[in-house]
RODO-2510 file (C-alpha; in nm, 4 decimals, decimal comma):
residues 387
     n   res          X          Y          Z
     1     m    -5,4664     8,1353    -2,0923
     2     i    -5,5487     7,8152    -1,9334
     3     r    -5,5786     7,5803    -2,2742
     4     v    -5,2492     7,7230    -2,3793
     5     i    -5,0635     7,6100    -2,0679
     6     i    -5,1985     7,2748    -2,1361
     7     s    -5,1117     7,2845    -2,4409
     8     v    -4,7948     7,3632    -2,3842
     9     i    -4,8143     7,1132    -2,0994
    10     l    -4,9100     6,8371    -2,3873
    11     a    -4,6359     6,9604    -2,6157
    12     v    -4,3503     6,9160    -2,3868
    13     a    -4,4522     6,5804    -2,2662
    14     f    -4,5390     6,4720    -2,6412
    15     l    -4,1609     6,5662    -2,6912
    16     i    -4,0275     6,3616    -2,3904
    17     s    -4,1802     6,0827    -2,4982
    18     c    -4,0522     6,0917    -2,8852
    19     a    -3,7320     6,1082    -2,7228
    20     e    -3,7325     5,8540    -2,4658
    21     q    -3,8435     5,6329    -2,7691
    22     e    -3,5703     5,7109    -3,0065
    23     e    -3,3204     5,5951    -2,7331
    24     t    -3,4432     5,3122    -2,6630
    25     s    -3,4782     5,2697    -3,0356
    26     n    -3,1204     5,3455    -3,0096
    27     k    -3,0169     5,1379    -2,7528
    28     n    -3,1707     4,8566    -2,9462
    29     s    -2,9961     4,9040    -3,2466
    30     t    -2,6804     4,9336    -3,0888
    31     a    -2,7156     4,6228    -2,9023
    32     e    -2,8318     4,4694    -3,2695
    33     q    -2,5065     4,6023    -3,4019
    34     v    -2,2898     4,4430    -3,1420
    35     l    -2,4566     4,1240    -3,2381
    36     q    -2,4016     4,1344    -3,5454
    37     e    -2,0372     4,2508    -3,5044
    38     p    -1,7972     3,9469    -3,6226
    39     d    -1,5113     4,0407    -3,3509
    40     s    -1,7580     4,1505    -3,0607
    41     t    -1,7617     3,9453    -2,7341
    42     a    -2,1413     3,9618    -2,7745
    43     y    -2,1344     3,8095    -3,0985
    44     f    -1,9093     3,5541    -3,0419
    45     d    -2,1196     3,4711    -2,6881
    46     s    -2,4741     3,4498    -2,9274
    47     v    -2,3118     3,2407    -3,1497
    48     y    -2,0384     2,9997    -2,9268
    49     a    -2,2743     2,9006    -2,7090
    50     p    -2,5085     2,6232    -2,8642
    51     y    -2,1492     2,4327    -2,9588
    52     q    -2,0136     2,5062    -2,6087
    53     v    -2,2795     2,3029    -2,4549
    54     s    -2,2826     2,0241    -2,7439
    55     l    -1,8777     1,9973    -2,7059
    56     d    -1,9062     1,9166    -2,3145
    57     t    -2,2119     1,7064    -2,3292
    58     f    -1,9468     1,4801    -2,5975
    59     f    -1,6875     1,4948    -2,3523
    60     l    -1,8674     1,4748    -2,0298
    61     n    -2,0287     1,1807    -2,1454
    62     k    -1,7246     0,9966    -2,2559
    63     h    -1,5904     1,1004    -1,9204
    64     k    -1,8866     0,9125    -1,7264
    65     r    -1,8454     0,6050    -1,9105
    66     s    -1,4952     0,6062    -1,8000
    67     e    -1,3485     0,6625    -2,1432
    68     f    -1,2289     0,9859    -2,1620
    69     y    -0,9684     1,1903    -1,8495
    70     g    -0,7926     1,5253    -1,9808
    71     t    -0,8407     1,8997    -2,1354
    72     v    -1,0076     2,0198    -2,4672
    73     l    -0,9928     2,3155    -2,5958
    74     f    -1,1395     2,4215    -2,9327
    75     a    -1,0470     2,7734    -3,1323
    76     q    -1,1629     2,9937    -3,4038
    77     r    -0,8734     3,2335    -3,5468
    78     g    -0,7270     3,2314    -3,2257
    79     r    -1,0671     3,3029    -3,0140
    80     v    -1,0936     3,0143    -2,7938
    81     i    -1,4667     2,8742    -2,8227
    82     f    -1,4575     2,6072    -2,5620
    83     e    -1,1878     2,4542    -2,3272
    84     n    -1,2883     2,2256    -2,0117
    85     i    -1,0983     1,9906    -1,7993
    86     y    -1,2146     1,6569    -1,7018
    87     g    -1,0606     1,4512    -1,4535
    88     y    -0,8247     1,4478    -1,1656
    89     a    -0,4452     1,5242    -1,2091
    90     d    -0,3789     1,2780    -0,9777
    91     l    -0,5795     1,0001    -0,8841
    92     k    -0,3708     0,9194    -0,5717
    93     t    -0,4211     1,2472    -0,4472
    94     k    -0,7954     1,3225    -0,6592
    95     d    -0,5642     1,6888    -0,7045
    96     t    -0,7941     1,8477    -0,9308
    97     l    -0,6792     1,8564    -1,2865
    98     t    -0,6931     2,2517    -1,4562
    99     i    -0,6738     2,4328    -1,7775
   100     d    -0,3166     2,5175    -1,7578
   101     h    -0,2065     2,1210    -1,6533
   102     t     0,0924     2,0090    -1,9000
   103     f     0,0873     1,6592    -2,0750
   104     q     0,3424     1,4129    -2,2415
   105     l     0,2830     1,5155    -2,6530
   106     a     0,4306     1,2040    -2,7467
   107     s     0,4186     1,1820    -3,0836
   108     a     0,2158     1,5272    -3,1249
   109     s     0,5553     1,6367    -3,0396
   110     k     0,7010     1,6287    -3,3956
   111     p     0,4966     1,9452    -3,5569
   112     i     0,7183     2,1244    -3,3115
   113     t     1,0529     1,9090    -3,4195
   114     a     0,9428     1,9507    -3,8043
   115     v     0,9793     2,3738    -3,7860
   116     a     1,2765     2,3332    -3,5558
   117     v     1,4336     2,1837    -3,8783
   118     m     1,2300     2,4346    -4,1023
   119     q     1,3518     2,6950    -3,9825
   120     l     1,7132     2,5831    -3,9884
   121     v     1,6590     2,5442    -4,3773
   122     e     1,5066     2,8635    -4,3860
   123     k     1,8261     2,9725    -4,2815
   124     g     2,0260     2,8113    -4,5310
   125     k     2,2104     2,6157    -4,2377
   126     i     2,0288     2,2756    -4,3745
   127     h     1,8701     2,1236    -4,6985
   128     l     1,6271     1,8738    -4,7490
   129     t     1,8615     1,6905    -4,9501
   130     d     2,1460     1,6701    -4,7302
   131     e     2,2202     1,3167    -4,6368
   132     l     2,3028     1,2180    -4,3003
   133     h     2,6114     1,1325    -4,3604
   134     q     2,6929     1,4821    -4,3352
   135     f     2,5688     1,5178    -3,9765
   136     f     2,7190     1,1720    -3,8439
   137     p     3,0149     1,0244    -4,1264
   138     q     2,9732     0,6616    -3,9299
   139     f     2,6188     0,6514    -4,0503
   140     p     2,5243     0,2995    -4,1591
   141     y     2,3045     0,4005    -4,4597
   142     d     2,3542     0,5367    -4,7594
   143     g     2,0935     0,7868    -4,9553
   144     i     1,8741     0,8999    -4,6712
   145     t     1,8407     1,2409    -4,6259
   146     v     1,6614     1,4950    -4,4337
   147     e     1,3508     1,4908    -4,6426
   148     h     1,2690     1,1185    -4,6109
   149     l     1,3325     1,2146    -4,2457
   150     l     1,0504     1,4493    -4,1984
   151     n     0,7982     1,2760    -4,4353
   152     h     0,8906     0,9176    -4,2986
   153     r     1,0373     0,7851    -4,6445
   154     s     1,3992     0,6801    -4,5180
   155     g     1,2786     0,3210    -4,4094
   156     m     1,4206     0,2367    -4,1239
   157     s     1,3606     0,0373    -3,8173
   158     q     1,2232     0,1578    -3,5087
   159     y     1,4473     0,2338    -3,2635
   160     t     1,1864     0,1645    -2,9997
   161     h     1,2615    -0,1808    -3,1167
   162     f     1,5903    -0,2794    -3,1743
   163     c     1,6780    -0,1089    -2,8785
   164     d     1,4093    -0,2579    -2,6738
   165     s     1,4580    -0,6361    -2,7960
   166     p     1,5321    -0,8920    -2,4934
   167     d     1,9119    -0,9362    -2,6847
   168     s     1,9649    -0,5729    -2,7514
   169     i     2,3026    -0,4174    -2,7479
   170     w     2,0845    -0,2179    -2,4483
   171     p     2,0968    -0,4491    -2,2051
   172     d     1,9986    -0,2457    -1,8746
   173     k     1,6738    -0,1422    -1,9608
   174     h     1,7060     0,1123    -1,6302
   175     k     1,9657     0,3049    -1,7535
   176     t     1,8417     0,6095    -1,9496
   177     i     1,9186     0,5811    -2,2981
   178     t     1,9898     0,8742    -2,5228
   179     n     1,9358     0,9912    -2,8931
   180     n     2,3550     0,9872    -2,8841
   181     d     2,3071     0,6368    -2,7987
   182     v     2,0863     0,5038    -3,0486
   183     i     2,2982     0,6417    -3,3270
   184     a     2,5745     0,4421    -3,1650
   185     v     2,3914     0,1291    -3,1374
   186     m     2,2814     0,1856    -3,4732
   187     n     2,6171     0,2209    -3,5926
   188     e     2,7524    -0,1119    -3,3881
   189     i     2,4327    -0,3683    -3,5148
   190     v     2,2999    -0,1667    -3,8268
   191     p     1,9627    -0,2472    -3,7840
   192     m     1,7750    -0,4199    -4,0654
   193     v     1,5893    -0,1682    -4,2782
   194     n     1,1977    -0,1799    -4,4324
   195     y     1,2389    -0,0258    -4,7734
   196     a     1,5132     0,1838    -4,9598
   197     p     1,5134     0,5638    -4,9136
   198     g     1,2246     0,7422    -5,0710
   199     q     1,0826     0,4040    -5,1683
   200     t     0,7693     0,4530    -4,9473
   201     h     0,5725     0,5763    -4,6821
   202     y     0,6905     0,4326    -4,3820
   203     y     0,5964     0,6047    -4,0516
   204     c     0,9072     0,5738    -3,8127
   205     n     0,9753     0,7323    -3,4790
   206     t     1,3677     0,6685    -3,5664
   207     n     1,3339     0,9738    -3,7815
   208     y     1,2199     1,2168    -3,5988
   209     m     1,4703     1,1416    -3,2956
   210     l     1,7044     1,1856    -3,5813
   211     l     1,6111     1,4834    -3,6182
   212     a     1,6575     1,6813    -3,3171
   213     s     2,0141     1,5522    -3,3194
   214     i     2,0885     1,7105    -3,6336
   215     v     1,9092     2,0424    -3,5056
   216     e     2,1848     2,0170    -3,1953
   217     k     2,4690     1,8850    -3,4693
   218     v     2,4114     2,1941    -3,6605
   219     t     2,3335     2,4531    -3,3949
   220     g     2,5726     2,3738    -3,1021
   221     m     2,2485     2,4049    -2,8964
   222     s     2,0785     2,0978    -2,7087
   223     f     1,7706     2,0123    -2,8398
   224     s     1,6124     2,1752    -2,5082
   225     e     1,7674     2,4951    -2,5720
   226     y     1,7183     2,5253    -2,9177
   227     l     1,3673     2,5015    -2,8882
   228     t     1,3005     2,6781    -2,5598
   229     k     1,5128     2,9680    -2,7642
   230     n     1,3529     2,9506    -3,1173
   231     i     1,0069     2,8237    -3,0740
   232     f     0,8764     2,8180    -2,7447
   233     e     0,9796     3,1719    -2,6607
   234     p     0,8719     3,3528    -2,9921
   235     a     0,5483     3,1564    -2,9534
   236     g     0,4283     3,2376    -2,6213
   237     m     0,4586     2,8762    -2,4740
   238     t     0,5213     2,9479    -2,1455
   239     s     0,4438     2,6186    -1,9514
   240     t     0,6271     2,3820    -2,2298
   241     v     0,8976     2,1628    -2,1509
   242     l     1,0647     1,9367    -2,3551
   243     y     1,1078     1,6370    -2,0937
   244     r     1,4861     1,4480    -2,1397
   245     r     1,4034     1,2008    -1,7737
   246     d     1,6254     1,3984    -1,6748
   247     n     1,4773     1,7143    -1,5368
   248     e     1,1021     1,6140    -1,4471
   249     d     1,1690     1,9159    -1,1931
   250     e     1,1093     2,1740    -1,4699
   251     l     0,8032     2,0292    -1,5509
   252     i     0,5226     2,2760    -1,5254
   253     l     0,1843     2,1052    -1,3608
   254     p     0,2582     1,7764    -1,5044
   255     a    -0,0522     1,5478    -1,5693
   256     k     0,0220     1,1692    -1,4306
   257     g     0,0158     0,9261    -1,7361
   258     y    -0,1857     0,6154    -1,6448
   259     n    -0,2659     0,2820    -1,8116
   260     g    -0,6296     0,1335    -1,8997
   261     a    -0,6666    -0,0454    -1,5062
   262     f    -0,5512     0,3156    -1,3965
   263     n    -0,2458     0,2402    -1,2630
   264     p     0,0696     0,4954    -1,2803
   265     t     0,2759     0,4155    -1,5976
   266     i     0,6348     0,4332    -1,5448
   267     d     0,9416     0,6410    -1,6385
   268     i     1,1211     0,4054    -1,8595
   269     y     1,4353     0,4484    -2,0136
   270     l     1,3340     0,5510    -2,3308
   271     n     1,1913     0,8684    -2,2272
   272     g     1,5556     0,9830    -2,2401
   273     v     1,4955     1,0102    -2,6631
   274     v     1,3904     1,2983    -2,7979
   275     g     1,2635     1,4575    -3,1209
   276     d     0,9515     1,1724    -3,1955
   277     k     0,8670     1,2759    -2,8167
   278     g     0,9061     1,4429    -2,4947
   279     i     0,7390     1,7569    -2,4664
   280     y     0,5305     1,8809    -2,2186
   281     s     0,2863     2,1339    -2,2717
   282     n    -0,0722     2,2091    -2,1958
   283     v    -0,3830     2,2935    -2,4450
   284     h    -0,3260     2,7053    -2,4453
   285     d     0,0609     2,6930    -2,5589
   286     l    -0,0669     2,4390    -2,8223
   287     l    -0,3021     2,7087    -2,9682
   288     n    -0,0396     2,9671    -2,9387
   289     f     0,2075     2,7868    -3,1042
   290     d    -0,0700     2,7271    -3,3900
   291     q    -0,1402     3,0645    -3,4053
   292     a     0,2694     3,1309    -3,4224
   293     l     0,2291     2,9162    -3,7487
   294     y    -0,0558     3,1686    -3,9148
   295     d     0,1086     3,4885    -3,8085
   296     g     0,5043     3,4192    -3,9160
   297     a     0,6745     3,4650    -3,5621
   298     l     0,8364     3,0852    -3,6385
   299     l     0,8107     3,0388    -4,0172
   300     d     0,7633     3,2124    -4,3602
   301     d     0,4122     3,0904    -4,4745
   302     s     0,5596     2,9447    -4,7728
   303     t     0,7762     2,6944    -4,5765
   304     v     0,4424     2,6089    -4,3263
   305     q     0,2038     2,5363    -4,6376
   306     l     0,5321     2,3467    -4,7813
   307     m     0,5133     2,1617    -4,4471
   308     m     0,1234     2,1265    -4,5139
   309     q     0,1051     1,9619    -4,8579
   310     d     0,0947     1,6013    -4,9303
   311     h     0,4116     1,4514    -4,9487
   312     n     0,2906     1,1005    -4,9811
   313     e     0,0748     0,8580    -5,1907
   314     l    -0,2103     0,8664    -4,9955
   315     q    -0,2977     0,5563    -4,7722
   316     s    -0,5672     0,3126    -4,7175
   317     n    -0,6814     0,5259    -4,4292
   318     g    -0,7559     0,8122    -4,6273
   319     q    -0,4519     1,0208    -4,4896
   320     n    -0,1375     1,1805    -4,6302
   321     y     0,1446     1,2861    -4,4774
   322     g     0,3311     1,6170    -4,4951
   323     f     0,6919     1,7065    -4,3269
   324     g     0,5615     1,6848    -3,9067
   325     f     0,1620     1,6709    -3,9955
   326     r    -0,0921     1,3933    -4,0778
   327     i    -0,3191     1,5692    -4,3512
   328     y    -0,6629     1,4385    -4,4208
   329     p    -0,7063     1,5704    -4,8090
   330     a    -1,0307     1,7628    -4,8507
   331     e    -1,1719     1,4726    -5,0524
   332     s    -1,1091     1,2369    -4,7430
   333     t    -1,3306     1,4320    -4,4972
   334     d    -1,6802     1,4553    -4,5878
   335     g    -1,7070     1,7973    -4,6171
   336     l    -1,5105     1,9417    -4,3602
   337     g    -1,2409     1,9903    -4,5885
   338     r    -0,8520     1,9351    -4,5253
   339     i    -0,7532     1,8638    -4,2134
   340     v    -0,3600     1,8769    -4,1096
   341     f    -0,2923     1,7363    -3,7871
   342     h    -0,0975     1,4820    -3,5503
   343     t    -0,1664     1,2158    -3,2228
   344     g     0,0545     1,0714    -2,9695
   345     w     0,0082     0,7829    -2,7815
   346     w     0,2648     0,7085    -2,5110
   347     k     0,2717     0,5416    -2,1657
   348     g    -0,1232     0,6545    -2,1281
   349     f    -0,0986     0,9896    -2,2737
   350     r    -0,3306     1,0485    -2,5930
   351     t    -0,2751     1,3896    -2,7767
   352     y    -0,4404     1,5726    -3,0277
   353     f    -0,3083     1,8167    -3,2350
   354     i    -0,5324     1,9496    -3,5450
   355     r    -0,5720     2,2360    -3,7327
   356     v    -0,8239     2,3300    -4,0420
   357     p    -0,6399     2,5907    -4,2316
   358     d    -0,9018     2,7009    -4,4746
   359     e    -1,0887     2,8315    -4,1596
   360     q    -0,8340     2,8535    -3,9155
   361     k    -1,0195     2,6041    -3,6379
   362     t    -0,7691     2,4583    -3,3809
   363     i    -0,8578     2,1721    -3,2237
   364     v    -0,6261     2,0257    -2,8917
   365     v    -0,6925     1,7336    -2,6800
   366     l    -0,4596     1,6293    -2,4235
   367     t    -0,5398     1,3077    -2,1830
   368     h    -0,3438     1,1300    -1,9606
   369     i    -0,5390     0,7914    -1,8970
   370     k    -0,5400     0,4986    -2,1551
   371     r    -0,9332     0,4450    -2,1599
   372     g    -1,1385     0,3876    -2,4481
   373     a    -1,0705     0,4415    -2,7938
   374     f    -0,8711     0,6565    -2,9605
   375     l    -1,0494     0,9438    -3,0825
   376     d    -1,1726     0,9916    -3,4110
   377     i    -1,0169     1,3130    -3,5664
   378     r    -1,3143     1,4222    -3,8793
   379     e    -1,5422     1,3571    -3,5691
   380     l    -1,3446     1,5974    -3,3973
   381     v    -1,3604     1,8445    -3,6602
   382     s    -1,7710     1,7544    -3,7279
   383     l    -1,8325     1,8968    -3,3860
   384     i    -1,7775     2,2787    -3,5421
   385     k    -1,8654     2,1695    -3,8922
   386     d    -2,0954     2,4258    -3,9254
   387     l    -1,8942     2,7603    -3,7761
***
C-alpha cells in the first residue's frame, strides 16, 4: 500500500514538473516571438537600441565641441528611432531646450510651400504652365511659369539682393517688407535676370516668395490662413506657425537664433517675406508632415511622386531639384538609396528635413546657433543605413 502511495506521489510530482517546464517553454517562445514581431515595441527596442547610442554619441560629440545646438529626430515608417535635445533654448536665461521647441525652418519651408501650390494644381485652380502675368498683370517678365518657380528655372534675381542693397528702392531697413512690397519693387525697377526662363537651374528665393503670393491670389486667403487650414491642421502640425514679423506672439515655444559668436540674431525687415522661409516648426510636426505625404492626407501619391522627380540637370554636387525638394539620386549616394530633402539657413537657424522614400526613413535636425560646418546629408542618412 505504501509503495502505491509513493508511486502516486512521484507520478503527480512528475506531471507538475512537466507542466511547469511546458509553461516556462511557452513563456520563452512567446518572448522570442514578440522580439521577432516587426510591429512590436519589444522588437523595435531591441533593434533600435544600438542606433540610439551611436546617434546620441554623434551629436553629443559635436555639442561638446560647441558645433551643435538643437533638436534631432530619426524615424522609420513613422516610428521614432531616436530623438534628443542639445543645449538651451535661450542662452541668456538658460531656459531648457525641449523636443517641442520650434525653430525657423528657413528654406526648409519650401517643401510646404510647394505642397500648397500642388494642392491647388490638383484642384485645377493652378496649372503648371500658367504664366505669372495671369496672377500679376504688371509683372515685368515674360515666359515665366509656375513650374519654373517650383523647380528654380525662372532665371530671376534674389529679392534678398535687390531689396537689401544700400541704394535699394527700399531704403528704410527697419520697415517690414512683405511679398506684395517685393512684387511692387520688381515692377518698378525690373531687376536684372540671370537666365532666360527654363534655360537652367538657378536656386532663387524669389521663386518661392512668388509662389506664396500666387496661393493668396488664387484662394483669397492669406498664406498663413491657407497653410493652417490645408496643411498644418490636416497633418497634425499643432505647433507650426508661419511667422510674418508682426505675429511673434503666435509662435509656440520658439527657440532664439544666435550667430557663431553666440550673439542673438536680429529680427530683420526681410522676415516679412514668406514662402521661401518663415515657417516655425518642431521635429514632431515635421515628422507628421512627412507621414501625411505618405498617407494621402495632403496630396495624391502621384502628385507627391511628381514633386520628388528630377526636374533639372544633375548638378556638380551630385544633386538635382524637384518641386520643393532637393534630391540625391541613388547613383550619388554610394548605396544609401534615393534621398529627398531640403535644408535651410537663416539668421542663426540651420535646418534639415530628410526623407529616404524607398525605406520610409525620416531625419529632422533643427539647430539655432550658427556653429561648425553644415551637416552632411549623406552622412546623416548613413548613420541609419543598415536599418
